[in-house]
N, C-alpha and C positions, 0 to 999 in steps of 0.2 A: 505493499499499501504506498502510496506518496502522501508522504507526512504534509507536505507542501499543501499538496491538492485537499486532502481532508481536512487541515487545520483553516483554510480558506473557507468551506462549505459550514464548519461549525460553526466560525466565529461569524460570518453573513448570515447564518439562521439565528444565532441568538442575538442579533441586533436587527433582526428582521430587515436585513437588505438583500435585495435579488443581486442575482449574478448576470455576468453578461457573458456570452461566448461566441465569436466569432470564426468563420471558416474560412480556409483559404487552401487552395491547391499546391503544394509544393511547387517552386519551379516555374510558376506561372505568373504573368504569360513569360517572362524571361527569369532564367537563371537568379542573374542581378538583382532581379525585384524583390525575391523572395525576404530577404533581410531586411531591407529597409520596411517593407510591407508588415511585417511583423513588428519591429519597434513600432510602426506607424499606430498598429492598432493597440498596443499597451497604452502608447501616448493619449489616444482618443476615449481610454476606458476600458479597454478589453479585460475583464478579472481573470479569464483562462482562455487560451486559444489553441483551436483545433486546425492542426497542420494534415493536409491530406495528403495522402500518399500515392501518387498516380499509378494508376492500373488499366488494363486494357477494357474491362468488360466490369463497369461499375453498377452492376445492377439497381442498386437502390436509387442511383441519382439520375435525377432529369437532364434535358439537353444541356441546360447552363454547365452543371460539373461536368458532365461528361465530354464537353468541348473543351475545358481547359485540362479534363485528364489527358484529352489525345494530344494538345499540345506542349505539355510538359512532356510526355513519352517522346514525341518526334523529337524532342531536345534532349534524349538520354538521361532524364532525371530517375534515377532508384532509391530505394530506401536508403541506402549510406547515403546520398546525397541531401535525403531529407533531415539525416540527422546531422549533416556536416551545416546543413541551413540554422539548424536549432543550434548547434555548439557555436557558431558564429554569431548568433542573435545574445547567445549568452553573453558571450566575451563584449558584447558591445553593451551589455546593460538590462538585456532583457531579464525580468523578473518574475512575470507572470507564469504561472504553469502551463504547458504545455501538454498535450495530447494528439497524439497520432492517431488519425482517422482513416479506415479506409478496408482492405480484402486483406484474406489471409494468404491467398496465393504467393504475394511477394515475401511475407515473413518466412513462411513454410520454405521458400524457395532456400532461403539464408540460414534457417533453422531457427526452432523455438528462442533456446538459448541464448543465440550469437545474436539474433534480433532483437532481444529485450535489453541482452548488455550492452548493446551499440547503442541502442537509445535512453538507457539511465547513463551512459557516459557520454552521451550529450548534451546531458543535463533536461531530458523528457520528464516525464511525469508517470506517463502509462499509455492505453490502447483503447480505443472505439474499434473492435473490429467486427463489420457486418455482418461477415458472414459464417461467425465462428459460433456455433452456439455451445451452452454448458458444456452439453455429455462429450462434445469432441474437443473440449478447452483444455484437457486436462494438465497436460504438457505445458501447456503455454500459461495457464493460471500458474505452474509451479514455479516457472521462469519468475513471472511476474512475483511472485513472495519472494524468491531469492533474490531480486534486485532491489526490491522495495517499491516496485512501479504498480498502479492503479489498473485494474480491468473495469470498463464501463460497458456493461450489457444493455441492450435496448430490447423494449418492449413496444408493441403498436395496439392499436384499438382493439386488432381482432385476435390478439394472444387471450389466451382463456385465464381466468381466475387462478386455475389450478398452475398454469404454465407461468405467471407472471410471478409465481410466491419460488419455482422453480430457478427462474432466470436471477430473480433478484439475489438470490440466496449465494451468489457467486460474485456480488458487487462489493465494494469497498468504500467510495466515496460518494457517488451518487448515482442514479439508475438514468440511463436514456429515455426517454417519451417518445417515439415516434407520433406527432399530430396528426398524421392522416394517413389513410390506407392507400399507399401509392409513393412514388419518387420524392426527392426533393424537388425544389424548385417553389418560384415566388407565387403567389397566390391574394386575390383579392381581401379574403377574410380568412379568417380561423375556423376550423371543421367546430359546428354548433354543439356537438356532442364532446369536447376536448374538457371540460371541467368533468364532465361524469367520467369519462377515461381516466384522468388523474384522480379523482378519488377512489376507483377501482383498485389503482396501484398502491395508494398511500394505505389500502387495507391489508396490503402484503407485506410492506416494507416501511422502516423507521428511517431510510436514508432519505437524504436529498433527492427531490427529483428533476430533471430537466428537461425540457420541451424544446425540440426542432422538428425538422423539416416543413416550411411552409409558411416560417414565419421569418418577415421581410420587411417588417417597418415598425416604426417607434410604438404606433398604436397596437402591432401585435404584441411585441416587447412587451410594455403596460399592461396588455390583459393576460400575456403569460404572467407575468409576476403577482397577478391577483391570485393565483391558482398554484403556482409550481416557485419550487426556488433559483431556476435559472434559465434563461432564455438562449438558442443558438441561432444565428442567422450565415447562411452561406452564400446561396447563389445571389443573393442582393450584394454581395461583398462582390464576388466574381464579374458583376453586370457594371459594378462601380468602376471596377477596374479597367473595363473594357470601353467604358464611356471618359475615362480621363486622357489626359495628353499624355505622351511617353513621360515626359519629364515631370509628370505632379501627381502619378498614381498614389505614392505614399501619403501625399498630402490630402488627397483627396478620400483616401483607406480613414485617416484620421479625423478629417471630417465628418465622414460617413456614421463611423463608430460614436463619435462625440453624440450626433443627433439621432441614433436610434437608443444609444444607453442611456443616454438622459444625465452624463456622467459629465 
């Protein structure tokens, strides 16, 4: 378990203060943009940062994040590169907890122990692995425990009550609640059943809950903050990068994070 991540959630929960978590695909749109964007996110008010590990078949992601993955992969960005970006950002003063988010194949290819060790050495705090269910995560979880890294499981609106309990049992910092039945992406409004879903999850775990997928505006973040402990924005971050002039990407991300986080 990441002490830095756990302590942050515990402190914010005790103070009744929400957490904001932006996501960016590592190496998008260029390798040299990644570290400045990570630092800009923190400067804008990011409490935790998700760094997406590029993958060729990101099934849970919508068109925006899929396109970012494709660009990063064409640049040859690997998981080891992702670790390098985080390590460099730490050397430049990044203090926020960092979670690698993505799919299991790049981690499996390197090896569970080596992947987790490399992430820990780089200064990351844990993993969100979309396609790794608890039953198949024994070795990976063991590596996370060995290197004091957090494993953040996901639950969705279609997850049964029994299954929610099983999934939440492997969490140590928080549980990631997918707000919609579908892929990531910007949406006009949050699902009307979100509060009911969050209530169901709370019946099965006392851990903090983060809500992502479909969260894309300050109004969405404020709505999430009323029922959960953290809000995650991803596709809107990528869209902000796409709309920015090449020399002003980090600045625009800082401004966007400031606006949506309310910090």
